C-alpha atoms as a printed R data frame, in Angstrom:
    type eleno elety resid chain resno       x       y       z
1   ATOM     1    CA   MET     A     1  -2.905   9.890  11.251
2   ATOM     2    CA   THR     A     2  -6.145  11.569  10.171
3   ATOM     3    CA   VAL     A     3  -7.014   8.811   8.429
4   ATOM     4    CA   TYR     A     4  -6.293   6.537  10.385
5   ATOM     5    CA   ASN     A     5  -8.106   8.857  13.783
6   ATOM     6    CA   ASN     A     6 -11.374   9.123  11.006
7   ATOM     7    CA   GLU     A     7 -11.304   5.384  11.109
8   ATOM     8    CA   VAL     A     8 -11.516   4.936  14.646
9   ATOM     9    CA   LYS     A     9 -13.808   7.391  15.407
10  ATOM    10    CA   GLN     A    10 -16.263   6.073  12.633
11  ATOM    11    CA   TYR     A    11 -15.769   2.522  13.328
12  ATOM    12    CA   GLY     A    12 -14.272   1.839  16.735
13  ATOM    13    CA   GLN     A    13 -10.466   0.841  17.330
14  ATOM    14    CA   ALA     A    14 -10.693  -2.824  16.424
15  ATOM    15    CA   LYS     A    15 -12.248  -2.391  13.462
16  ATOM    16    CA   ALA     A    16 -10.114   0.246  12.392
17  ATOM    17    CA   ASP     A    17  -7.085  -1.677  13.125
18  ATOM    18    CA   THR     A    18  -8.337  -4.269  10.483
19  ATOM    19    CA   GLN     A    19  -8.098  -1.591   7.534
20  ATOM    20    CA   SER     A    20  -6.076   1.038   8.507
21  ATOM    21    CA   ALA     A    21  -1.972   1.341   9.640
22  ATOM    22    CA   LYS     A    22  -1.796   2.897  12.891
23  ATOM    23    CA   PRO     A    23   0.457   6.346  12.587
24  ATOM    24    CA   GLY     A    24   3.564   5.292  11.572
25  ATOM    25    CA   TYR     A    25   3.219   2.042  10.724
26  ATOM    26    CA   SER     A    26   2.128   2.601   7.303
27  ATOM    27    CA   GLU     A    27   3.530   0.702   4.211
28  ATOM    28    CA   HIS     A    28   3.122   3.605   2.098
29  ATOM    29    CA   GLN     A    29   5.997   5.474   4.260
30  ATOM    30    CA   THR     A    30   8.636   3.095   3.063
31  ATOM    31    CA   GLY     A    31   8.208   4.062  -0.312
32  ATOM    32    CA   LEU     A    32   7.145   0.621  -1.491
33  ATOM    33    CA   ALA     A    33   3.871   0.874  -1.135
34  ATOM    34    CA   MET     A    34   1.031   2.069  -3.461
35  ATOM    35    CA   ASP     A    35  -2.904   2.648  -4.590
36  ATOM    36    CA   VAL     A    36  -3.729   1.897  -7.811
37  ATOM    37    CA   GLU     A    37  -7.158   3.198  -9.923
38  ATOM    38    CA   ASP     A    38  -9.016   2.381 -12.953
39  ATOM    39    CA   GLY     A    39  -8.373   4.846 -15.483
40  ATOM    40    CA   ALA     A    40 -11.715   5.916 -14.951
41  ATOM    41    CA   ARG     A    41 -11.472   6.599 -11.604
42  ATOM    42    CA   LYS     A    42 -14.853   4.415 -10.610
43  ATOM    43    CA   CYS     A    43 -13.307   2.739  -7.941
44  ATOM    44    CA   GLU     A    44 -10.823   4.787  -6.136
45  ATOM    45    CA   VAL     A    45  -9.395   2.654  -2.872
46  ATOM    46    CA   SER     A    46 -12.680   0.490  -3.011
47  ATOM    47    CA   ASP     A    47 -12.875  -2.970  -3.305
48  ATOM    48    CA   CYS     A    48 -14.769  -2.718  -6.761
49  ATOM    49    CA   PHE     A    49 -11.699  -1.923  -8.185
50  ATOM    50    CA   GLY     A    50 -10.556  -6.184  -7.874
51  ATOM    51    CA   THR     A    51 -13.654  -6.524 -10.193
52  ATOM    52    CA   LEU     A    52 -12.756  -3.989 -12.889
53  ATOM    53    CA   PRO     A    53 -10.665  -5.617 -16.190
54  ATOM    54    CA   GLU     A    54  -7.571  -3.027 -14.263
55  ATOM    55    CA   GLY     A    55  -8.083  -4.976 -11.482
56  ATOM    56    CA   LYS     A    56  -8.092  -8.116 -12.688
57  ATOM    57    CA   TRP     A    57  -5.035  -7.453 -14.538
58  ATOM    58    CA   VAL     A    58  -3.323  -6.283 -12.125
59  ATOM    59    CA   ALA     A    59  -3.421  -9.197  -9.360
60  ATOM    60    CA   ALA     A    60  -2.582 -11.150 -12.715
61  ATOM    61    CA   ASN     A    61   0.452  -9.722 -13.766
62  ATOM    62    CA   ALA     A    62   1.746  -7.387 -10.946
63  ATOM    63    CA   TYR     A    63   4.199 -10.184  -9.731
64  ATOM    64    CA   LYS     A    64   5.942 -10.094 -13.497
65  ATOM    65    CA   TYR     A    65   6.388  -6.130 -12.473
66  ATOM    66    CA   GLY     A    66   8.040  -6.908  -8.516
67  ATOM    67    CA   PHE     A    67   4.502  -5.918  -7.020
68  ATOM    68    CA   ILE     A    68   2.752  -7.899  -4.941
69  ATOM    69    CA   VAL     A    69  -1.386  -6.941  -4.129
70  ATOM    70    CA   ARG     A    70  -0.642  -7.290  -0.439
71  ATOM    71    CA   TYR     A    71  -3.993  -7.847   0.710
72  ATOM    72    CA   THR     A    72  -5.910 -10.357  -1.121
73  ATOM    73    CA   PRO     A    73  -9.213 -11.685  -0.006
74  ATOM    74    CA   GLY     A    74  -9.222 -14.842   2.263
75  ATOM    75    CA   LYS     A    75  -6.123 -13.723   3.992
76  ATOM    76    CA   GLU     A    76  -7.325 -11.053   6.803
77  ATOM    77    CA   SER     A    77  -6.394 -13.807   9.397
78  ATOM    78    CA   ILE     A    78  -2.907 -13.642   8.143
79  ATOM    79    CA   THR     A    79  -2.284 -10.028   7.188
80  ATOM    80    CA   GLY     A    80  -3.964  -8.770   9.889
81  ATOM    81    CA   TYR     A    81  -5.909  -6.276   7.047
82  ATOM    82    CA   ARG     A    82  -9.199  -6.624   5.276
83  ATOM    83    CA   ALA     A    83  -8.315  -7.444   1.304
84  ATOM    84    CA   GLU     A    84  -7.413  -4.424  -0.891
85  ATOM    85    CA   PRO     A    85  -7.274  -5.177  -4.003
86  ATOM    86    CA   TRP     A    86  -5.658  -1.777  -4.748
87  ATOM    87    CA   HIS     A    87  -3.378  -1.862  -2.527
88  ATOM    88    CA   ILE     A    88   0.084  -2.854  -4.150
89  ATOM    89    CA   ARG     A    89   3.878  -3.235  -2.614
90  ATOM    90    CA   TYR     A    90   6.754  -3.685  -4.591
91  ATOM    91    CA   ILE     A    91   9.157  -6.162  -3.655
92  ATOM    92    CA   CYS     A    92  11.532  -6.998  -6.424
93  ATOM    93    CA   THR     A    93  10.898  -9.387  -9.307
94  ATOM    94    CA   GLU     A    94  12.633 -12.192  -7.725
95  ATOM    95    CA   LEU     A    95  10.921 -12.369  -4.755
96  ATOM    96    CA   SER     A    96   7.315 -11.616  -6.433
97  ATOM    97    CA   ASN     A    97   7.949 -14.240  -9.367
98  ATOM    98    CA   GLU     A    98   8.785 -17.028  -6.239
99  ATOM    99    CA   MET     A    99   5.922 -16.377  -4.482
100 ATOM   100    CA   HIS     A   100   3.994 -16.498  -7.717
101 ATOM   101    CA   LYS     A   101   5.720 -19.663  -8.851
102 ATOM   102    CA   GLN     A   102   4.898 -21.550  -5.037
103 ATOM   103    CA   ASN     A   103   1.240 -20.031  -5.746
104 ATOM   104    CA   ILE     A   104   1.706 -17.552  -2.009
105 ATOM   105    CA   SER     A   105   0.581 -14.775  -1.950
106 ATOM   106    CA   THR     A   106   1.172 -13.315   1.456
107 ATOM   107    CA   LEU     A   107   4.963 -11.575   2.820
108 ATOM   108    CA   GLU     A   108   3.805 -13.343   6.061
109 ATOM   109    CA   GLU     A   109   3.314 -16.712   4.024
110 ATOM   110    CA   PHE     A   110   6.545 -16.663   2.670
111 ATOM   111    CA   PHE     A   111   8.449 -15.507   4.956
112 ATOM   112    CA   SER     A   112   7.198 -18.069   7.865
113 ATOM   113    CA   ASN     A   113   7.939 -20.851   5.851
């Protein structure tokens, strides 16, 4: 609740709703999502994570282990959230491999087919 409320105070509710889940709606609360970072902690919960070797590795390989990068660039209008290259979600290897095979990066797109 604190994170969301701080985002609302700093940016206003409309923008906060695109970068922070409302209390009770975070994927983190399911136990299926987590934020990852590089070993040197240069880009903690930051866009620059996607440009680092670790971020590029996560983007290219997460599906092999049953994960997806949940919020990818260019998909903001589909997911409702800004890109977060550090936010990964476990969906199981069968689903992640199928999404990769079909070149689909969001759950919204996959389940709307």
